[in-house]
Structures are given as structure tokens and as C-alpha cells.
C-alpha positions as CSV (number, residue, x, y, z in Angstrom):
1,M,-9.9,-14.4,-11.8
2,T,-6.9,-15.9,-13.5
3,W,-5.8,-19.5,-14.0
4,P,-2.0,-19.9,-14.4
5,V,-1.2,-22.1,-15.8
6,P,-4.2,-21.9,-15.3
7,G,7.2,-51.4,-17.0
8,S,9.7,-51.4,-14.4
9,R,12.1,-48.9,-13.0
10,G,12.3,-47.3,-16.4
11,R,8.6,-46.4,-16.0
12,T,10.0,-43.2,-14.6
13,M,10.0,-42.0,-18.2
14,T,6.4,-42.6,-18.8
15,N,5.5,-40.8,-15.6
16,A,7.1,-37.7,-16.9
17,I,5.1,-37.9,-20.1
18,N,1.7,-38.6,-18.7
19,R,2.0,-36.2,-15.8
20,R,0.5,-33.4,-18.0
21,T,0.3,-33.1,-15.1
22,F,2.2,-30.9,-15.1
23,L,-0.7,-29.4,-16.3
24,T,-2.9,-29.7,-12.9
25,G,-1.7,-28.3,-12.2
26,A,-1.5,-27.2,-16.7
27,M,-4.5,-29.4,-15.5
28,G,-3.2,-27.6,-13.5
29,L,-0.2,-26.9,-14.1
30,L,-2.1,-28.5,-17.2
31,L,-4.2,-28.5,-14.3
32,L,-0.8,-29.8,-13.0
33,L,-2.0,-33.2,-13.4
34,G,-0.5,-36.0,-11.2
35,F,-1.3,-39.8,-10.3
36,T,-3.0,-41.5,-7.1
37,P,-3.3,-45.0,-5.7
38,S,-6.9,-45.3,-4.8
39,V,-8.5,-46.9,-7.9
40,S,-9.3,-50.5,-8.4
41,L,-8.4,-52.7,-11.3
42,L,-11.0,-53.3,-14.0
43,V,-13.3,-56.2,-13.2
44,A,-12.7,-59.3,-15.3
45,P,-15.6,-61.0,-17.2
46,A,-17.6,-63.4,-15.1
47,K,-15.9,-66.5,-16.6
48,A,-12.4,-65.0,-16.4
49,Q,-9.9,-66.6,-14.0
50,P,-8.6,-64.4,-11.3
51,A,-5.2,-62.9,-12.0
52,K,-2.4,-64.6,-10.1
53,P,1.2,-63.2,-9.7
54,L,3.8,-65.2,-11.4
55,D,6.0,-64.6,-8.3
56,D,6.0,-62.4,-5.2
57,T,8.4,-59.9,-6.6
58,A,7.7,-56.7,-8.4
59,E,9.9,-54.0,-9.8
60,E,9.3,-50.5,-8.4
61,S,10.7,-47.0,-8.5
62,W,10.2,-43.7,-6.6
63,Q,10.6,-40.2,-8.0
64,V,10.6,-36.7,-6.6
65,I,9.2,-33.8,-8.7
66,Y,10.8,-30.4,-8.6
67,I,9.9,-27.1,-10.3
68,G,13.0,-25.1,-10.3
69,K,14.5,-25.6,-6.8
70,K,11.2,-26.3,-5.1
71,R,10.0,-29.8,-4.4
72,V,6.4,-30.0,-5.4
73,G,5.5,-33.7,-5.4
74,Y,6.5,-37.4,-5.8
75,G,5.7,-40.4,-7.9
76,H,5.7,-44.1,-7.5
77,T,5.6,-46.9,-10.0
78,R,5.2,-50.7,-9.5
79,T,5.3,-53.3,-12.3
80,K,4.8,-57.0,-12.2
81,Q,3.8,-59.9,-14.4
82,I,0.6,-61.7,-13.7
83,K,-1.2,-64.7,-15.1
84,K,-4.8,-64.2,-16.3
85,D,-6.8,-66.7,-18.4
86,G,-3.6,-68.5,-19.3
87,R,-2.1,-65.3,-20.6
88,T,0.9,-63.4,-19.2
89,I,0.0,-59.8,-18.5
90,V,2.3,-56.9,-17.5
91,H,0.5,-54.8,-15.0
92,T,1.9,-51.3,-14.1
93,H,0.6,-49.1,-11.3
94,S,1.8,-45.5,-11.3
95,D,0.7,-42.7,-9.0
96,S,1.9,-39.1,-8.3
97,H,1.0,-36.4,-5.8
98,M,1.6,-32.7,-6.4
99,K,1.0,-29.6,-4.3
100,L,1.3,-26.0,-5.4
101,V,-0.2,-22.6,-4.6
102,R,-2.4,-20.4,-6.8
103,F,-2.9,-16.9,-5.5
104,G,-2.3,-18.1,-1.9
105,Q,-4.5,-21.1,-2.0
106,T,-3.1,-24.7,-1.9
107,L,-3.8,-26.9,-5.0
108,N,-3.5,-30.6,-4.5
109,V,-3.6,-33.0,-7.4
110,H,-3.3,-36.8,-7.1
111,T,-3.4,-39.1,-10.1
112,T,-3.2,-42.8,-10.7
113,L,-2.7,-44.8,-13.9
114,Q,-3.0,-48.6,-14.0
115,T,-2.3,-50.4,-17.3
116,D,-2.5,-54.0,-18.4
117,E,-0.4,-54.9,-21.5
118,A,0.8,-58.0,-23.4
119,L,4.4,-59.0,-23.3
120,D,5.0,-57.2,-26.6
121,G,3.6,-54.0,-25.1
122,A,0.2,-54.1,-26.7
123,L,-2.3,-52.2,-24.5
124,I,-5.1,-54.3,-23.1
125,K,-6.8,-51.9,-20.7
126,F,-6.1,-49.0,-18.4
127,E,-7.7,-47.0,-15.6
128,Y,-6.8,-43.4,-15.0
129,E,-8.0,-41.2,-12.2
130,T,-7.4,-37.7,-11.2
131,R,-8.3,-36.3,-7.7
132,N,-8.3,-32.6,-6.9
133,P,-10.1,-32.2,-3.6
134,P,-12.6,-31.0,-2.8
135,A,-13.9,-31.8,-6.3
136,K,-15.1,-35.3,-7.1
137,P,-12.5,-37.6,-8.8
138,N,-12.5,-37.9,-12.6
139,R,-11.9,-41.3,-14.0
140,T,-11.4,-42.9,-17.4
141,V,-11.4,-46.6,-18.0
142,G,-10.3,-47.9,-21.4
143,V,-10.6,-51.4,-22.8
144,V,-9.2,-52.5,-26.2
145,H,-11.3,-54.4,-28.6
146,G,-9.2,-55.0,-31.7
147,T,-9.0,-51.7,-33.5
148,R,-11.2,-49.7,-31.2
149,M,-10.9,-48.5,-27.7
150,E,-14.0,-48.3,-25.5
151,L,-13.7,-45.5,-23.0
152,K,-15.9,-45.1,-19.9
153,V,-15.5,-41.5,-18.6
154,T,-16.8,-40.5,-15.2
155,V,-17.1,-36.9,-14.2
156,N,-18.9,-35.6,-11.2
157,G,-20.2,-39.2,-10.5
158,Q,-21.8,-39.4,-14.0
159,S,-20.5,-41.9,-16.5
160,D,-20.6,-41.9,-20.3
161,T,-19.1,-44.4,-22.8
162,V,-17.5,-43.5,-26.1
163,T,-15.5,-45.5,-28.7
164,V,-12.5,-44.3,-30.5
165,P,-10.5,-45.9,-33.3
166,I,-6.9,-47.2,-32.6
167,P,-4.3,-49.0,-34.6
168,H,-4.1,-52.7,-34.1
169,G,-1.6,-53.6,-31.4
170,V,-1.1,-50.0,-30.1
171,K,1.3,-49.9,-27.2
172,S,0.7,-49.1,-23.6
173,P,2.3,-45.9,-22.2
174,A,4.4,-48.1,-19.9
175,Y,6.0,-49.8,-22.9
176,A,8.6,-47.0,-23.2
177,E,10.8,-48.5,-20.5
178,R,11.3,-51.7,-22.4
179,V,12.0,-49.9,-25.6
180,L,14.8,-48.1,-23.8
181,R,16.3,-51.1,-22.0
182,T,16.2,-53.9,-24.5
183,P,18.8,-53.1,-25.5
184,P,19.9,-49.8,-24.0
185,L,20.1,-46.9,-26.5
186,K,23.5,-45.8,-27.9
187,P,24.5,-42.2,-28.8
188,G,23.0,-41.2,-32.2
189,E,20.3,-44.0,-32.1
190,R,16.6,-43.3,-32.6
191,R,13.6,-45.4,-31.7
192,S,9.8,-44.9,-31.9
193,F,6.5,-46.7,-31.5
194,G,2.8,-46.0,-31.5
195,A,1.2,-45.6,-28.1
196,F,-2.2,-44.7,-26.8
197,E,-2.0,-41.3,-25.2
198,I,-4.4,-41.4,-22.3
199,S,-4.7,-37.6,-21.8
200,F,-5.7,-37.1,-25.4
201,N,-7.9,-40.2,-25.9
202,K,-6.1,-41.2,-29.1
203,A,-3.0,-43.0,-30.4
204,G,0.1,-41.2,-31.3
205,K,3.8,-41.7,-32.0
206,V,6.4,-41.6,-29.3
207,G,10.0,-41.0,-30.3
208,F,13.4,-41.1,-28.6
209,E,16.6,-39.7,-29.9
210,A,19.8,-40.5,-28.0
211,Q,22.3,-37.7,-28.1
212,D,25.6,-37.8,-26.1
213,V,26.9,-39.0,-22.8
214,R,27.4,-36.1,-20.4
215,S,28.0,-35.2,-16.7
216,V,24.6,-34.7,-15.0
217,D,23.8,-33.4,-11.5
218,L,21.5,-35.6,-9.5
219,L,19.4,-34.8,-6.4
220,D,22.0,-36.1,-3.9
221,G,24.6,-33.6,-5.3
222,K,26.6,-36.3,-7.1
223,R,27.4,-36.1,-10.8
224,R,27.0,-39.1,-13.1
225,E,27.9,-39.7,-16.7
226,L,24.5,-40.3,-18.3
227,L,23.1,-40.6,-21.8
228,K,21.0,-37.6,-22.9
229,V,17.8,-38.7,-24.7
230,R,15.1,-36.4,-26.1
231,M,11.6,-37.7,-26.1
232,S,8.8,-36.3,-28.3
233,Q,5.1,-37.1,-28.8
234,S,3.1,-36.5,-31.9
235,V,-0.1,-35.6,-30.0
236,A,1.7,-32.8,-28.1
237,P,4.7,-31.8,-30.3
238,T,5.5,-28.7,-28.3
239,M,6.1,-30.7,-25.1
240,K,9.5,-32.3,-25.2
241,T,11.1,-34.2,-22.4
242,T,14.8,-34.8,-21.8
243,H,15.8,-38.0,-20.0
244,Y,19.2,-38.9,-18.7
245,L,19.8,-42.7,-18.7
246,N,22.4,-44.9,-17.1
247,E,24.1,-47.8,-18.8
248,T,21.1,-50.1,-18.3
249,G,18.6,-47.6,-19.8
250,E,17.1,-46.5,-16.5
251,S,16.1,-42.8,-16.3
252,L,17.8,-41.2,-13.3
253,R,16.6,-37.7,-14.2
254,S,14.1,-36.1,-16.6
255,D,13.4,-32.5,-17.4
256,V,10.5,-30.7,-19.0
257,D,10.6,-27.0,-19.8
258,M,7.4,-25.2,-19.0
259,L,6.2,-21.8,-17.6
260,G,9.7,-20.5,-18.1
261,M,11.0,-23.0,-15.6
262,T,12.1,-26.6,-15.6
263,M,10.1,-29.4,-14.1
264,S,12.5,-32.2,-13.1
265,T,11.9,-35.7,-11.8
266,Y,14.7,-37.7,-10.0
267,T,14.8,-41.4,-9.3
268,V,15.3,-41.7,-5.5
269,S,14.7,-44.0,-2.6
270,R,11.2,-44.4,-1.0
271,N,12.3,-42.5,2.1
272,V,13.4,-39.5,0.1
273,A,10.3,-39.5,-2.1
274,L,8.0,-39.4,0.9
275,Q,9.6,-36.5,2.6
276,E,7.3,-33.5,3.3
277,I,6.3,-31.6,0.1
278,V,7.2,-27.9,0.3
279,G,5.6,-26.9,-3.0
280,A,3.2,-24.6,-1.1
281,E,6.1,-22.0,-1.1
282,L,5.9,-21.8,-4.9
283,D,3.0,-19.7,-6.1
284,L,2.9,-20.4,-9.9
285,A,0.0,-18.0,-10.5
286,V,2.1,-15.1,-9.3
287,K,5.4,-16.3,-10.7
288,T,4.0,-16.6,-14.3
289,L,2.4,-13.2,-14.6
290,V,3.6,-11.1,-17.6
291,R,4.2,-7.6,-16.5
292,V,3.2,-4.8,-18.9
293,K,2.7,-1.0,-18.9
294,R,-0.7,0.1,-17.6
295,I,-3.6,-0.2,-19.9
296,R,-6.1,2.6,-19.0
297,K,-9.5,1.0,-18.5
298,G,-8.2,-2.2,-20.2
299,H,-11.5,-4.1,-20.2
300,A,-13.3,-1.1,-21.7
301,T,-11.0,-0.9,-24.7
302,S,-12.3,-1.5,-28.2
303,R,-9.0,-2.1,-29.8
304,A,-5.4,-2.8,-28.7
305,V,-2.1,-3.5,-30.4
306,Y,0.6,-5.6,-28.8
307,R,4.1,-6.6,-29.6
308,I,4.6,-10.2,-28.4
309,K,7.9,-12.0,-28.1
310,T,8.2,-15.6,-27.0
311,K,11.9,-16.7,-26.7
312,G,12.6,-19.8,-28.7
313,V,8.9,-20.2,-29.7
314,D,7.0,-18.9,-32.7
315,P,4.1,-17.0,-31.2
316,S,2.2,-17.1,-34.5
317,E,1.8,-20.9,-34.0
318,R,0.5,-20.5,-30.4
319,I,-1.9,-17.6,-30.6
320,V,-5.2,-17.7,-32.5
321,N,-5.3,-15.7,-35.7
322,G,-8.8,-14.7,-36.7
323,G,-12.1,-13.5,-35.2
324,T,-11.1,-10.8,-32.7
325,Q,-7.4,-11.2,-33.3
326,A,-5.1,-10.4,-36.3
327,I,-1.5,-11.4,-36.4
328,K,1.4,-9.8,-38.3
329,K,4.6,-11.8,-38.0
330,T,7.7,-9.6,-37.5
331,G,10.3,-12.1,-36.6
332,T,10.9,-15.8,-35.8
333,D,9.8,-15.3,-32.3
334,E,7.9,-12.0,-32.5
335,I,4.5,-10.8,-33.8
336,I,2.3,-7.7,-33.8
337,L,-1.1,-8.7,-32.5
338,T,-4.2,-6.5,-33.0
339,V,-7.2,-7.4,-30.8
340,S,-10.6,-5.9,-31.4
341,A,-13.7,-6.1,-29.3
342,I,-16.8,-7.3,-31.1
343,R,-20.5,-7.4,-30.4
344,P,-23.2,-9.3,-32.5
345,T,-25.0,-7.7,-35.3
346,P,-28.8,-7.8,-35.6
347,Q,-29.9,-11.2,-36.9
348,I,-32.9,-12.9,-38.4
349,G,-33.2,-16.4,-37.2
350,R,-30.2,-18.3,-35.6
351,P,-27.2,-19.1,-37.8
352,T,-26.0,-22.6,-37.2
353,T,-22.6,-24.1,-36.5
354,D,-21.2,-27.5,-35.7
355,P,-23.6,-29.5,-33.5
356,K,-20.8,-30.2,-31.0
357,F,-21.1,-26.6,-29.8
358,T,-24.6,-27.2,-28.5
359,A,-24.2,-30.8,-27.4
360,A,-24.0,-32.0,-23.8
361,S,-20.7,-33.4,-22.7
362,R,-19.1,-34.8,-19.6
363,F,-17.9,-31.4,-18.5
364,L,-20.9,-29.4,-19.9
365,Q,-23.9,-31.3,-18.6
366,T,-26.8,-29.5,-20.1
367,G,-29.2,-32.1,-18.8
368,D,-28.2,-31.5,-15.2
369,R,-31.1,-30.2,-13.1
370,L,-29.2,-27.4,-11.4
371,V,-27.5,-26.3,-14.7
372,R,-30.9,-26.0,-16.3
373,Q,-32.3,-24.2,-13.3
374,H,-29.6,-21.6,-13.5
375,A,-30.1,-21.2,-17.3
376,N,-33.8,-20.7,-17.0
377,R,-33.6,-18.3,-14.1
378,A,-31.0,-16.2,-15.8
379,A,-32.8,-16.1,-19.2
380,G,-36.3,-15.6,-17.8
381,N,-38.7,-14.8,-20.6
382,E,-36.0,-13.3,-22.8
383,R,-35.8,-14.7,-26.4
384,D,-33.1,-12.7,-28.0
385,P,-29.8,-14.7,-27.9
386,W,-27.5,-11.8,-27.2
387,R,-29.6,-10.5,-24.3
388,I,-29.8,-14.1,-22.9
389,A,-26.0,-14.4,-23.1
390,K,-25.5,-11.1,-21.3
391,K,-28.0,-12.0,-18.6
392,M,-26.3,-15.4,-18.1
393,E,-22.9,-13.8,-17.9
394,Q,-24.1,-11.5,-15.1
395,H,-25.9,-14.4,-13.4
396,V,-22.8,-16.6,-13.2
397,S,-20.8,-13.7,-11.9
398,R,-23.3,-13.0,-9.1
399,K,-23.8,-16.6,-8.1
400,L,-20.1,-17.6,-8.0
401,A,-19.3,-15.1,-5.3
402,K,-16.8,-17.4,-3.5
403,K,-13.4,-17.4,-5.4
404,N,-11.7,-20.8,-4.9
405,F,-8.3,-21.4,-6.5
406,S,-7.8,-24.9,-5.0
407,T,-9.8,-26.7,-7.7
408,A,-8.2,-27.1,-11.1
409,L,-11.2,-27.7,-13.3
410,A,-14.7,-28.6,-12.1
411,S,-17.6,-29.6,-14.4
412,A,-20.6,-27.4,-15.0
413,A,-22.8,-29.6,-12.8
414,E,-20.3,-29.4,-9.9
415,V,-20.1,-25.6,-10.3
416,A,-23.9,-25.3,-10.4
417,K,-24.1,-27.1,-7.1
418,N,-21.1,-25.7,-5.2
419,L,-21.2,-22.1,-6.7
420,E,-17.5,-21.5,-6.2
421,G,-14.4,-21.5,-8.3
422,D,-12.1,-19.4,-10.4
423,C,-12.2,-18.5,-14.1
424,T,-12.4,-22.1,-15.3
425,E,-15.6,-22.7,-13.2
426,H,-17.2,-19.4,-14.4
427,A,-16.4,-20.4,-18.0
428,V,-17.8,-23.9,-18.0
429,L,-21.0,-23.1,-16.2
430,L,-21.7,-20.2,-18.6
431,A,-20.9,-22.4,-21.6
432,A,-23.3,-25.1,-20.4
433,M,-26.1,-22.6,-19.6
434,L,-25.8,-21.2,-23.1
435,R,-26.2,-24.6,-24.6
436,V,-29.4,-25.2,-22.5
437,K,-30.9,-22.4,-24.5
438,E,-29.5,-23.8,-27.7
439,I,-26.9,-21.0,-28.1
440,P,-23.7,-22.6,-29.4
441,S,-20.7,-22.1,-27.0
442,R,-17.1,-22.9,-26.7
443,L,-14.3,-22.4,-24.2
444,C,-11.2,-20.2,-24.7
445,V,-7.8,-20.3,-23.0
446,G,-5.3,-17.5,-23.1
447,M,-4.1,-14.4,-21.3
448,V,-6.1,-11.6,-19.6
449,Y,-5.0,-8.2,-18.4
450,I,-5.2,-8.0,-14.6
451,E,-5.5,-4.3,-13.6
452,R,-4.5,-4.6,-10.0
453,D,-1.2,-6.3,-11.0
454,T,-0.6,-4.4,-14.3
455,A,0.1,-7.8,-15.9
456,F,-1.3,-10.5,-18.1
457,G,-2.1,-13.9,-16.5
458,G,-3.4,-17.3,-17.7
459,H,-7.2,-17.3,-18.1
460,M,-10.3,-19.1,-19.4
461,W,-13.5,-17.5,-20.8
462,T,-16.5,-18.4,-22.9
463,E,-17.6,-17.6,-26.5
464,A,-21.2,-17.7,-27.8
465,F,-22.1,-18.1,-31.5
466,I,-24.6,-15.3,-32.1
467,G,-25.4,-13.5,-35.4
468,G,-23.0,-15.7,-37.3
469,K,-20.0,-14.7,-35.1
470,W,-18.2,-16.0,-32.0
471,I,-18.8,-13.4,-29.4
472,P,-16.5,-13.5,-26.2
473,L,-18.0,-13.4,-22.8
474,D,-16.2,-13.3,-19.4
475,A,-18.3,-14.1,-16.3
476,T,-15.5,-13.1,-14.0
477,L,-16.0,-9.6,-15.3
478,A,-19.7,-9.6,-16.4
479,L,-19.3,-6.5,-18.6
480,G,-21.6,-7.7,-21.4
481,G,-18.8,-9.0,-23.5
482,I,-15.1,-8.2,-23.4
483,G,-12.8,-5.5,-24.5
484,A,-9.4,-5.9,-26.2
485,A,-7.5,-7.1,-23.1
486,H,-7.9,-10.8,-23.7
487,I,-5.3,-12.7,-25.8
488,K,-6.6,-16.1,-27.0
489,L,-4.4,-19.1,-27.5
490,V,-6.9,-22.0,-27.7
491,E,-10.5,-22.6,-28.6
492,S,-12.2,-25.8,-27.4
493,S,-15.7,-27.4,-27.6
494,F,-15.0,-29.6,-24.6
495,A,-16.8,-32.3,-26.6
496,D,-16.9,-35.9,-25.5
497,G,-14.4,-38.2,-27.3
498,A,-11.9,-35.3,-27.6
499,A,-8.8,-34.9,-25.5
500,D,-9.0,-34.4,-21.8
501,P,-10.1,-30.7,-21.3
502,A,-6.9,-30.1,-19.3
503,T,-4.9,-30.4,-22.6
504,A,-6.4,-27.1,-23.7
505,F,-3.9,-25.5,-21.4
506,I,-0.8,-26.9,-23.1
507,P,0.0,-23.8,-25.1
508,L,0.0,-21.8,-21.9
509,L,2.7,-24.1,-20.5
510,D,4.7,-23.5,-23.6
511,V,4.7,-19.7,-23.6
512,L,4.2,-18.6,-20.0
513,G,7.6,-17.6,-18.6
514,K,8.9,-17.0,-22.1
515,M,6.4,-14.3,-23.2
516,E,7.1,-10.6,-23.3
517,I,4.1,-8.3,-24.1
518,D,4.6,-4.6,-25.1
519,V,1.4,-2.6,-25.3
520,L,1.8,-0.4,-28.4
521,E,-1.6,1.2,-28.3
522,S,-5.1,0.9,-26.9
523,Q,-8.3,2.8,-27.3
């Protein structure tokens, strides 16, 4: 029911950035997102000369990934210069593997990122693939054409191509290591550059701020005097990474705070990196639950008032204000949140909204035969949008009888075929079915009250635009709408050309583990 969230050797630093991974996992863990080695390089044009290594050597590094004191994965990066069409290219191959548990079921996420860049760091092309068995792999291939990026995105075996604008000469994600090593940063120094952020499908600014040299514990138990460097990204300003660099600018350790814990990567030897992963002992879904006092018949409530505190974070900037939710700020890290259940009012005709909420997308495949079949069977001969929405909510709940927490985020077409999953799969299938009947829909990410645990946990649900209002629906509950026991952090159309859907979970990574919820009243 819940979804928790729910180059060269210096390339270690870029790994920490792109492994949103850490989502998947937030793809998942953002989804937890990781990297895997089984994708091929982009095919060169017919007249292109085959790429040839300049030499037989390549720089490589290995990392291990920890959440708290539990080892949950490893990463590997290999960089070399190759000659292609008379041009020197820097090719970087990074992959990571992560394993966690969600409500007792193992979640495996493998990701691979390959980039080609010019010697000055300008991105030429990339290929990024995420594998989360048993779901089919998702892949994005990007090729730079001047000031535009052509993206070929493949989900569930179906490919679509979109084009997004980029600044001329935008840098590769792997460029960070050269920025830090040529020459190495000094305390108090700052550097920044524009890079294409692959998880967000857009360019952004990456910044580094060197602070001071301090004694740092490494994985082998030794302490080293290393330079502390804070890294930020404009596309995800709440996610900040701390790196600890040696005198040559190589990152020996990096830390990211999320879910109230610290995810750390350490540069190690190959043998250490490939030791058995014990992440199955760490159940993030359970560990990130927010305990509260019991809410009597929580999902039948019409109104609830919560006091929410998020240590070190302003909750008014993380929680949606409007629609079913009203925020009153009472402190720098505290709000009073009032949540009200709503149902549509009688309507004449169908109010319209942005076309992206009815459009097909790579995760909401309204043209898929099985998705359309489910939509038609659920709706029957009904014509009233609200009655259709409620029938669809019940239909998805009945059909997805097998609860599977091992998949981070499947597309609607995959769910329509496999008929299993957790809240994310319920939400995407319902959203796609609504769009088949031209009812605008969107996805919501936030927290839901879990009665059996007397706690709130990470969750995804659906909203339908009916009677001029966004009406929440939750196919994991199938109650004909929801009560006041959902707290919304994010709304997303899951439109093509937007960020990877996994990025919708970033706010959860920021507040889970820091959030305290006090139930002031419910009715």
C-alpha cells in the first residue's frame, strides 16, 4: 500500500549525483536509482569511422554504497579517451547496483550511464538505462545537435523521441571530476558549470564550494585529512552532497542526507566493492514510517488538522498548499496543515485543463490495447465522469490483487499486463485509464495514514479533474475518493519531455526521517 521512499577516478562524485538513485530506490529510494553495465554504445552514422582507443589504458574506480551502517550496493566507473572521426572523445561508463527491502520484499536496482564528451567537457551523447527486475528496463538515449538535445526514451519496450533545448556547449555529468582536479580546489574556493542533468532531462548549474580540511573516517577504519566540498544542483536544490577530497582532487568519500539517514559512498578496491551486498537487512519502508496517535477511521474522515515539524527543513516549501490542503506557518520548521476531503459538484459539460493531463506519455500509455481494455470494461456504458472514476478506482483495486513491492515504478502498460504492484502501479494504471475516457488525471506523491501501523508512510495516488476540481482517488483503498488521511507533497502529469517520473519522489527523500506529525483533530 505504501511506497517509501516510495572522467576518471574523480567520477565517483558524479555517481553520487546521478544515483538519484538513491531514489530507486527514491526511484526507489527515488526509486533508489542505481547504474548497470548491460547497455551498448550509441551506433555511429554509416559513414563514421569506428572508435579506436588512443591506448590500452583506462582510469577506473570502484565504490561501495552504504545507508547508515548497512552496505546496500556498489558502483564502478571507467574512463578512457578514444579517437572517432579524427576527434578525441572522452568516454565514461558508470554502473551501480543496489539492493534493499520494502516491506519484506527485495528490491534490486541496476543502472548504467555511458557518456561521450569533448575534451572541454561538452556533452556529445549519452545512454542511461535502469533495470529493476522483473520489470523491463527503461532506457534514455540523448544526442546533442547544437542547442537541442534529441532524446529517445524507451519504456516497456516502446520508444518515443522528444527534443529539448539546451545551452550551447553544455557539459557532461562526468565533467565534474576534471573541474575538481585541474587544479584541485583550495579551501574557500568555488567553482560551477552548466551540465545536462539526465534524470531531469534538462540543463542545470552544478556548483562546488570548498570549505575546510578535516579528519575524516574512511571505510577501512583509517582517518585521513581531506578537503570538505559541498556540491549543489540547481535542478534539485534540496539535494546536497558533501564530498571529501584528497590533495589531488579525488573523492574518497561522499555523503547525501536523505530519509533521516546518510547515504555514503567510499572509494575502495574492486575486491571490496564486489563483496556480498547485505542491504536486504535494511527495510527502508518500515524504517521511514512516521508514528502518530491513532486516527479513528482515518480514511473515512472529512477533515483533519496536523502539526508537522521537519527538522532543518521548511515544511511549507515541501507540502502542497491549495486544493484539499491549507497551510498555516507557525515556525521556521513547523506548520499547521488542514486537510479536507472533497467530492465533485454537479457539472454541465466537462471543464477543461492543460492538455498534458489527457495526453498519452511513456508511462501512461493510453493507446495500449490492455490499458484501453481495462478502461472500457471498468466504465461500461457509464457517461458521468465521477461515476466512471469511481468504477475505475474499484476495478484497479480488484485486478491488482497481487501486492508486489519488488518493482520500483512500472508503466501503465506493464501494470495492465502483469496486474501486480504496490501503490505506484495502482496509481499509474488508474491515471492512464482515466485519460482513455478523456478525464484529465495526474499523479500525487506524499504520505498516507496506515491504520495497521498507526503511522504515515510514503505513498502515491491519483487525481481526476472533474467538475472543475482535482478530486483525489486511491485505488489501493477503493473508497470512492479519499478522506483526510493523505498528505500531498508533489503533483505530476508524468508528461513526456518532463523529468524522469522518479524525480517526483525527491521531496519524500528530503522530509522522511525528519518529519514529526501530531494529529490535532480529525472528524
